[in-house]
mmCIF file of the C-alpha atoms, coordinates in Angstrom:
data_MODEL
# 
_entry.id   MODEL 
# 
loop_
_atom_site.group_PDB 
_atom_site.id 
_atom_site.type_symbol 
_atom_site.label_atom_id 
_atom_site.label_alt_id 
_atom_site.label_comp_id 
_atom_site.label_asym_id 
_atom_site.label_entity_id 
_atom_site.label_seq_id 
_atom_site.pdbx_PDB_ins_code 
_atom_site.Cartn_x 
_atom_site.Cartn_y 
_atom_site.Cartn_z 
_atom_site.occupancy 
_atom_site.B_iso_or_equiv 
_atom_site.pdbx_formal_charge 
_atom_site.auth_seq_id 
_atom_site.auth_comp_id 
_atom_site.auth_asym_id 
_atom_site.auth_atom_id 
_atom_site.pdbx_PDB_model_num 
ATOM 1  C CA . MET A 1 1  ? 96.111  79.935  103.670 1.00 0.00 ? 1  MET A CA 1 
ATOM 2  C CA . ILE A 1 2  ? 98.526  82.050  105.219 1.00 0.00 ? 2  ILE A CA 1 
ATOM 3  C CA . PRO A 1 3  ? 97.848  85.962  105.506 1.00 0.00 ? 3  PRO A CA 1 
ATOM 4  C CA . SER A 1 4  ? 100.205 86.876  102.860 1.00 0.00 ? 4  SER A CA 1 
ATOM 5  C CA . GLN A 1 5  ? 98.744  84.498  100.383 1.00 0.00 ? 5  GLN A CA 1 
ATOM 6  C CA . ARG A 1 6  ? 95.182  85.814  101.170 1.00 0.00 ? 6  ARG A CA 1 
ATOM 7  C CA . HIS A 1 7  ? 96.391  89.351  100.761 1.00 0.00 ? 7  HIS A CA 1 
ATOM 8  C CA . SER A 1 8  ? 97.943  88.437  97.406  1.00 0.00 ? 8  SER A CA 1 
ATOM 9  C CA . LEU A 1 9  ? 94.817  86.667  96.198  1.00 0.00 ? 9  LEU A CA 1 
ATOM 10 C CA . THR A 1 10 ? 92.783  89.696  97.211  1.00 0.00 ? 10 THR A CA 1 
ATOM 11 C CA . CYS A 1 11 ? 95.022  92.031  95.176  1.00 0.00 ? 11 CYS A CA 1 
ATOM 12 C CA . VAL A 1 12 ? 94.820  89.800  92.102  1.00 0.00 ? 12 VAL A CA 1 
ATOM 13 C CA . LEU A 1 13 ? 91.027  89.463  92.354  1.00 0.00 ? 13 LEU A CA 1 
ATOM 14 C CA . THR A 1 14 ? 90.618  93.285  92.869  1.00 0.00 ? 14 THR A CA 1 
ATOM 15 C CA . TYR A 1 15 ? 92.876  93.936  89.910  1.00 0.00 ? 15 TYR A CA 1 
ATOM 16 C CA . HIS A 1 16 ? 91.012  91.637  87.617  1.00 0.00 ? 16 HIS A CA 1 
ATOM 17 C CA . LEU A 1 17 ? 87.661  92.998  88.808  1.00 0.00 ? 17 LEU A CA 1 
ATOM 18 C CA . LEU A 1 18 ? 88.771  96.597  88.163  1.00 0.00 ? 18 LEU A CA 1 
ATOM 19 C CA . GLN A 1 19 ? 90.047  95.755  84.763  1.00 0.00 ? 19 GLN A CA 1 
ATOM 20 C CA . THR A 1 20 ? 86.754  94.145  83.787  1.00 0.00 ? 20 THR A CA 1 
ATOM 21 C CA . LEU A 1 21 ? 84.719  96.937  85.198  1.00 0.00 ? 21 LEU A CA 1 
ATOM 22 C CA . LEU A 1 22 ? 86.715  99.536  83.393  1.00 0.00 ? 22 LEU A CA 1 
ATOM 23 C CA . LYS A 1 23 ? 85.932  97.918  80.024  1.00 0.00 ? 23 LYS A CA 1 
ATOM 24 C CA . ILE A 1 24 ? 82.479  99.214  80.365  1.00 0.00 ? 24 ILE A CA 1 
ATOM 25 C CA . PRO A 1 25 ? 81.876  102.291 78.270  1.00 0.00 ? 25 PRO A CA 1 
ATOM 26 C CA . TYR A 1 26 ? 81.506  105.339 80.554  1.00 0.00 ? 26 TYR A CA 1 
ATOM 27 C CA . ALA A 1 27 ? 82.871  103.390 83.533  1.00 0.00 ? 27 ALA A CA 1 
ATOM 28 C CA . ALA A 1 28 ? 84.566  106.542 84.921  1.00 0.00 ? 28 ALA A CA 1 
ATOM 29 C CA . LEU A 1 29 ? 81.284  108.510 84.814  1.00 0.00 ? 29 LEU A CA 1 
ATOM 30 C CA . ILE A 1 30 ? 79.167  105.501 86.352  1.00 0.00 ? 30 ILE A CA 1 
ATOM 31 C CA . GLY A 1 31 ? 81.815  104.856 89.009  1.00 0.00 ? 31 GLY A CA 1 
ATOM 32 C CA . GLY A 1 32 ? 82.090  108.416 89.894  1.00 0.00 ? 32 GLY A CA 1 
ATOM 33 C CA . ALA A 1 33 ? 78.396  108.813 90.318  1.00 0.00 ? 33 ALA A CA 1 
ATOM 34 C CA . VAL A 1 34 ? 78.156  105.698 92.395  1.00 0.00 ? 34 VAL A CA 1 
ATOM 35 C CA . ILE A 1 35 ? 81.025  106.837 94.759  1.00 0.00 ? 35 ILE A CA 1 
ATOM 36 C CA . LYS A 1 36 ? 79.440  110.180 94.889  1.00 0.00 ? 36 LYS A CA 1 
ATOM 37 C CA . SER A 1 37 ? 75.931  108.816 95.795  1.00 0.00 ? 37 SER A CA 1 
ATOM 38 C CA . LEU A 1 38 ? 77.572  106.510 98.561  1.00 0.00 ? 38 LEU A CA 1 
ATOM 39 C CA . PHE A 1 39 ? 79.332  109.454 100.202 1.00 0.00 ? 39 PHE A CA 1 
ATOM 40 C CA . PHE A 1 40 ? 76.841  112.151 99.425  1.00 0.00 ? 40 PHE A CA 1 
ATOM 41 C CA . LEU A 1 41 ? 75.238  112.306 102.861 1.00 0.00 ? 41 LEU A CA 1 
ATOM 42 C CA . VAL A 1 42 ? 78.354  111.486 104.809 1.00 0.00 ? 42 VAL A CA 1 
ATOM 43 C CA . PRO A 1 43 ? 80.159  114.779 106.135 1.00 0.00 ? 43 PRO A CA 1 
ATOM 44 C CA . THR A 1 44 ? 83.736  115.341 105.126 1.00 0.00 ? 44 THR A CA 1 
ATOM 45 C CA . ALA A 1 45 ? 84.671  115.251 108.842 1.00 0.00 ? 45 ALA A CA 1 
ATOM 46 C CA . ALA A 1 46 ? 83.205  111.793 109.303 1.00 0.00 ? 46 ALA A CA 1 
ATOM 47 C CA . LEU A 1 47 ? 84.679  110.530 106.019 1.00 0.00 ? 47 LEU A CA 1 
ATOM 48 C CA . TYR A 1 48 ? 88.097  111.829 107.263 1.00 0.00 ? 48 TYR A CA 1 
ATOM 49 C CA . ASN A 1 49 ? 87.832  109.804 110.346 1.00 0.00 ? 49 ASN A CA 1 
ATOM 50 C CA . ILE A 1 50 ? 86.598  106.810 108.633 1.00 0.00 ? 50 ILE A CA 1 
ATOM 51 C CA . ILE A 1 51 ? 89.657  106.912 106.123 1.00 0.00 ? 51 ILE A CA 1 
ATOM 52 C CA . ARG A 1 52 ? 91.967  107.681 109.057 1.00 0.00 ? 52 ARG A CA 1 
ATOM 53 C CA . LEU A 1 53 ? 90.746  104.602 111.054 1.00 0.00 ? 53 LEU A CA 1 
ATOM 54 C CA . VAL A 1 54 ? 90.279  102.018 108.098 1.00 0.00 ? 54 VAL A CA 1 
ATOM 55 C CA . MET A 1 55 ? 93.306  102.956 105.960 1.00 0.00 ? 55 MET A CA 1 
ATOM 56 C CA . ARG A 1 56 ? 95.700  104.020 108.935 1.00 0.00 ? 56 ARG A CA 1 
ATOM 57 C CA . PHE A 1 57 ? 96.524  107.178 107.112 1.00 0.00 ? 57 PHE A CA 1 
ATOM 58 C CA . PRO A 1 58 ? 98.177  109.929 108.777 1.00 0.00 ? 58 PRO A CA 1 
ATOM 59 C CA . GLU A 1 59 ? 96.152  113.120 109.390 1.00 0.00 ? 59 GLU A CA 1 
ATOM 60 C CA . HIS A 1 60 ? 97.129  115.096 106.313 1.00 0.00 ? 60 HIS A CA 1 
ATOM 61 C CA . ALA A 1 61 ? 96.777  112.190 103.970 1.00 0.00 ? 61 ALA A CA 1 
ATOM 62 C CA . ALA A 1 62 ? 93.358  111.238 105.450 1.00 0.00 ? 62 ALA A CA 1 
ATOM 63 C CA . ARG A 1 63 ? 92.174  114.789 104.983 1.00 0.00 ? 63 ARG A CA 1 
ATOM 64 C CA . THR A 1 64 ? 93.447  115.055 101.632 1.00 0.00 ? 64 THR A CA 1 
ATOM 65 C CA . THR A 1 65 ? 91.774  111.763 100.543 1.00 0.00 ? 65 THR A CA 1 
ATOM 66 C CA . ALA A 1 66 ? 88.458  112.759 102.195 1.00 0.00 ? 66 ALA A CA 1 
ATOM 67 C CA . ASN A 1 67 ? 88.458  116.014 100.275 1.00 0.00 ? 67 ASN A CA 1 
ATOM 68 C CA . PHE A 1 68 ? 89.357  114.245 96.979  1.00 0.00 ? 68 PHE A CA 1 
ATOM 69 C CA . ILE A 1 69 ? 86.421  111.819 97.505  1.00 0.00 ? 69 ILE A CA 1 
ATOM 70 C CA . LYS A 1 70 ? 84.097  114.720 98.116  1.00 0.00 ? 70 LYS A CA 1 
ATOM 71 C CA . SER A 1 71 ? 85.299  116.882 95.223  1.00 0.00 ? 71 SER A CA 1 
ATOM 72 C CA . ARG A 1 72 ? 83.118  117.534 92.268  1.00 0.00 ? 72 ARG A CA 1 
ATOM 73 C CA . MET A 1 73 ? 84.980  115.185 89.807  1.00 0.00 ? 73 MET A CA 1 
ATOM 74 C CA . GLY A 1 74 ? 87.821  113.627 91.812  1.00 0.00 ? 74 GLY A CA 1 
ATOM 75 C CA . VAL A 1 75 ? 86.784  109.975 91.634  1.00 0.00 ? 75 VAL A CA 1 
ATOM 76 C CA . ARG A 1 76 ? 85.747  110.329 88.110  1.00 0.00 ? 76 ARG A CA 1 
ATOM 77 C CA . GLN A 1 77 ? 89.097  111.832 87.068  1.00 0.00 ? 77 GLN A CA 1 
ATOM 78 C CA . LEU A 1 78 ? 90.854  108.972 89.062  1.00 0.00 ? 78 LEU A CA 1 
ATOM 79 C CA . LEU A 1 79 ? 89.161  106.361 87.122  1.00 0.00 ? 79 LEU A CA 1 
ATOM 80 C CA . TYR A 1 80 ? 89.620  107.989 83.885  1.00 0.00 ? 80 TYR A CA 1 
ATOM 81 C CA . VAL A 1 81 ? 93.298  108.243 84.440  1.00 0.00 ? 81 VAL A CA 1 
ATOM 82 C CA . THR A 1 82 ? 93.572  104.809 85.903  1.00 0.00 ? 82 THR A CA 1 
ATOM 83 C CA . ARG A 1 83 ? 92.209  102.879 82.946  1.00 0.00 ? 83 ARG A CA 1 
ATOM 84 C CA . PRO A 1 84 ? 94.926  103.056 80.521  1.00 0.00 ? 84 PRO A CA 1 
ATOM 85 C CA . SER A 1 85 ? 97.599  102.043 83.122  1.00 0.00 ? 85 SER A CA 1 
ATOM 86 C CA . LEU A 1 86 ? 95.398  99.164  84.318  1.00 0.00 ? 86 LEU A CA 1 
ATOM 87 C CA . PHE A 1 87 ? 95.303  97.697  80.689  1.00 0.00 ? 87 PHE A CA 1 
ATOM 88 C CA . ALA A 1 88 ? 99.007  98.410  80.251  1.00 0.00 ? 88 ALA A CA 1 
ATOM 89 C CA . GLN A 1 89 ? 99.807  96.193  83.126  1.00 0.00 ? 89 GLN A CA 1 
ATOM 90 C CA . THR A 1 90 ? 98.164  93.110  81.780  1.00 0.00 ? 90 THR A CA 1 
ATOM 91 C CA . SER A 1 91 ? 101.550 91.708  80.746  1.00 0.00 ? 91 SER A CA 1 
ATOM 92 C CA . ASN A 1 92 ? 102.868 92.158  84.283  1.00 0.00 ? 92 ASN A CA 1 
ATOM 93 C CA . SER A 1 93 ? 103.281 88.497  85.546  1.00 0.00 ? 93 SER A CA 1 
ATOM 94 C CA . SER A 1 94 ? 102.591 89.337  89.174  1.00 0.00 ? 94 SER A CA 1 
ATOM 95 C CA . PHE A 1 95 ? 98.996  89.999  88.306  1.00 0.00 ? 95 PHE A CA 1 
ATOM 96 C CA . SER A 1 96 ? 98.396  87.180  85.961  1.00 0.00 ? 96 SER A CA 1 
# 
């Protein structure tokens, strides 16, 4: 399997996994709590460096993402807003 096929397969599997998980009632609340508990003890500066290295984000984008993850309701709001758009894309042939 060539790298681009592996990446494409990973994207499709991730999409379908997220779509399945977001069908769970209160998924945004549960997901937000899980992410919050995972990063609770990680200082924002360390999270910033992790995001910068792993995601290869520029400095300002990594700082914004770290602050968003550490914010009170950021991840929960993201999951809540993402849910309708994930289900609207089911007819998109690139993810089927």
